[in-house]
C-alpha positions in Angstrom: 4.6 -19.9 -15.0 5.9 -22.5 -13.3 8.0 -21.8 -10.2 10.0 -23.6 -8.0 11.0 -22.7 -4.4 14.3 -24.2 -3.0 14.3 -23.6 0.5 15.6 -25.8 3.5 13.4 -23.2 5.6 9.8 -24.9 5.5 8.2 -21.8 7.4 10.4 -19.1 5.3 9.4 -21.3 2.0 5.4 -21.2 3.0 6.1 -17.5 3.7 7.0 -16.7 0.0 4.5 -18.6 -1.2 1.9 -17.2 0.0 3.7 -13.9 -1.0 3.6 -14.9 -5.0 0.2 -16.1 -4.5 -0.9 -13.1 -3.6 0.3 -11.6 -6.7 -1.8 -13.7 -8.7 0.7 -16.6 -9.3 0.3 -20.1 -9.4 1.1 -22.6 -6.1 4.9 -22.7 -6.6 6.5 -26.7 -5.4 8.1 -26.6 -2.3 11.8 -28.6 -1.8 14.2 -27.9 0.6 17.3 -30.4 0.1 19.5 -30.3 -2.5 19.1 -34.7 -2.9 15.0 -34.0 -2.5 15.9 -31.3 -5.6 18.0 -33.5 -7.7 15.3 -36.4 -7.4 12.6 -33.7 -8.1 14.6 -32.3 -11.1 15.7 -36.1 -12.8 11.8 -36.7 -12.8 9.6 -33.7 -13.6 9.9 -30.9 -16.9 12.4 -28.2 -15.2 10.1 -25.1 -13.9 10.1 -21.1 -15.7 11.7 -19.4 -12.1 13.3 -21.1 -9.3 13.9 -19.5 -5.9 17.1 -21.1 -4.5 18.4 -20.4 -1.0 22.2 -20.9 -0.8 22.6 -23.3 2.2 20.4 -26.1 2.9 20.1 -28.9 5.1 22.5 -31.1 3.6 24.5 -28.7 1.7 24.9 -26.2 -0.8 22.8 -25.7 -3.2 24.9 -25.4 -6.3 25.1 -29.4 -6.0 22.2 -29.4 -7.6 23.4 -28.4 -11.1 26.4 -30.0 -10.8 23.9 -33.7 -10.7 21.4 -32.0 -13.2 21.4 -29.5 -15.9 19.0 -27.0 -15.1 18.2 -24.1 -18.0 15.8 -22.7 -15.3 16.1 -18.9 -14.5 17.0 -18.1 -10.8 16.4 -15.7 -8.1 18.6 -16.1 -5.0 17.0 -15.6 -1.9 19.9 -15.0 0.5 20.6 -13.8 3.6 24.8 -13.6 2.5 26.6 -9.6 3.1 26.5 -7.4 0.1 29.9 -9.1 -1.4 28.0 -12.2 -1.9 25.0 -10.0 -3.4 27.7 -7.8 -5.7 28.3 -10.9 -6.9 25.0 -12.3 -8.0 24.5 -8.9 -9.3 27.8 -8.9 -11.6 26.9 -12.3 -13.3 23.3 -11.2 -14.0 21.6 -12.6 -11.4 18.9 -11.4 -9.4 18.4 -11.9 -5.4 16.0 -11.3 -2.2 17.4 -10.7 0.9 15.7 -11.9 4.2 13.4 -10.8 5.5 11.6 -10.5 1.6 10.3 -7.7 0.7 6.9 -8.0 -1.2 8.3 -4.9 -3.1 11.8 -6.3 -3.5 9.8 -9.6 -5.3 7.4 -8.0 -7.4 9.8 -6.0 -9.2 12.4 -9.5 -9.4 9.2 -10.5 -11.0 9.2 -8.0 -13.8 12.7 -8.3 -14.0 12.2 -11.9 -15.0 9.4 -11.3 -17.4 11.4 -8.8 -19.3 14.3 -10.9 -20.0 12.5 -14.8 -20.1 15.8 -16.2 -20.5 18.5 -18.6 -18.3 21.0 -16.1 -16.3 24.1 -15.7 -17.7 25.6 -16.7 -14.4 28.3 -19.3 -13.4 27.0 -21.4 -10.9 31.4 -22.9 -10.0 32.9 -19.6 -9.4 30.1 -18.7 -6.8 29.9 -22.6 -5.5 33.8 -22.0 -4.6 33.3 -18.4 -2.9 31.2 -19.9 -0.7 32.8 -23.5 -0.2 36.3 -21.8 0.8 36.2 -21.6 4.5 38.8 -19.1 4.7 36.4 -17.1 2.8 33.5 -17.7 5.2 31.9 -14.2 6.5 29.2 -14.1 9.0 26.1 -12.3 9.4 26.7 -8.7 10.8 23.4 -6.9 10.6 19.9 -7.6 10.1 16.7 -6.3 8.5 13.0 -6.5 10.3 10.2 -5.2 8.9 8.3 -2.8 11.0 5.0 -2.3 9.7 5.4 -0.6 6.3 9.0 0.4 6.9 11.9 -1.3 7.2 14.6 -1.3 9.6 18.4 -2.1 10.0 20.3 -4.0 12.9 23.2 -4.3 14.0 24.7 -7.2 15.3 26.8 -5.0 18.1 23.2 -3.9 19.2 21.6 -7.5 19.9 21.5 -8.6 22.7 20.6 -12.5 22.2 18.8 -14.3 19.8 15.6 -16.3 21.4 12.7 -18.9 20.6 9.2 -18.1 21.9 6.1 -19.1 20.1 7.9 -21.0 17.3 8.7 -17.7 16.5 12.4 -16.4 16.6 13.0 -12.9 18.0 15.8 -10.5 18.6 16.7 -8.2 21.8 18.1 -4.9 21.1 20.3 -3.1 24.0 17.8 -0.7 23.6 15.1 -3.4 25.3 13.0 -3.8 22.2 12.0 -7.0 20.3 12.0 -7.7 16.9 10.7 -10.7 15.0 13.1 -12.4 12.3 12.3 -15.3 9.8 15.0 -16.9 10.6 15.7 -19.9 12.6 17.7 -20.4 15.5 19.1 -23.8 13.5 19.6 -21.0 11.0 21.5 -18.4 12.6 24.3 -21.0 14.4 25.2 -20.8 10.5 25.2 -17.2 10.2 26.4 -16.0 13.2 30.5 -16.4 13.8 31.1 -18.9 16.5 33.6 -16.8 18.1 31.0 -14.0 19.1 27.8 -15.9 20.0 26.8 -19.2 20.9 23.7 -20.9 21.6 22.9 -22.1 25.3 19.9 -23.6 24.9 16.8 -24.7 22.7 15.8 -21.4 23.4 19.1 -18.6 23.2 22.3 -17.7 21.4 23.7 -14.6 23.1 26.9 -12.8 22.1 29.5 -13.1 23.8 30.1 -9.2 24.4 26.3 -9.1 26.0 27.1 -11.1 29.4 27.2 -9.2 32.3 27.1 -12.1 34.7 27.2 -15.8 34.8 25.7 -17.2 38.0 25.2 -20.7 39.2 22.0 -22.1 38.6 20.2 -25.2 39.7 21.2 -29.0 38.2 24.7 -27.8 37.4 23.7 -25.4 35.0 24.8 -21.5 34.7 22.5 -18.2 34.2 23.6 -15.5 32.0 22.8 -12.1 33.6 21.9 -9.5 30.3 21.9 -5.5 30.1 18.0 -5.4 29.6 16.7 -9.2 29.2 15.2 -9.5 32.3 13.8 -13.4 32.3 15.0 -15.9 34.6 15.2 -18.1 31.8 18.5 -17.3 29.9 20.4 -20.5 31.3 22.7 -22.6 30.0 21.4 -26.1 29.2 23.2 -28.7 31.7 25.0 -30.6 28.7 26.4 -27.4 26.8 28.4 -26.0 30.3 31.5 -27.4 29.5 31.7 -26.6 25.8 30.1 -23.1 27.0 33.2 -23.0 29.5 35.4 -23.2 26.8 34.1 -20.5 24.7 34.5 -18.2 27.2 37.9 -19.1 28.1 
């Protein structure tokens, strides 16, 4: 079986590739942008199965299908909420909600093997659903894996998102930290910008969790959060002006 992973977050793509290899499948080709995918499909035999993320670095992945007539079966790997997932299901599209659970991955592959044909879905209808800015939705909860268990964390329970040692973490209002399979860059697109702001390269902070704002060195601002005690929750100098506008 030939597999393709189209995912702009390279760590997430590599993780999915390792999980597929663990299940005895050949190493999947990885593509990371609309442009790269279009070039590849125009110059290579099309695969049996595509693992497809919705938002890529240079646009929506549906643009690939506008430029190339692709007949491969598709499994979506998505961080979108229920309404989108219901749309996929109604159109006979399988999906994997990030972070991808191995049992769900195995079940999706089992379904693909049972069908062994292109899923009859309408790319254009779903593309319009995601392209219409009036219908844009934002993530309101995250799923994290703790050992063999899954935990759902609502956005209202999150005090901040931060990066550390090449990982991205959620810090919750009960003073706990959880590793997630996202980057701060992707979170900026998934979170409601009226409620969450990226104050620096290391932090995204929800407005509701800011308890105090303290003048800091070099014209910066330090934020006091309810439980996160690190001193480096600091609005970078180049973002101070926009941050003041955001909180006003």
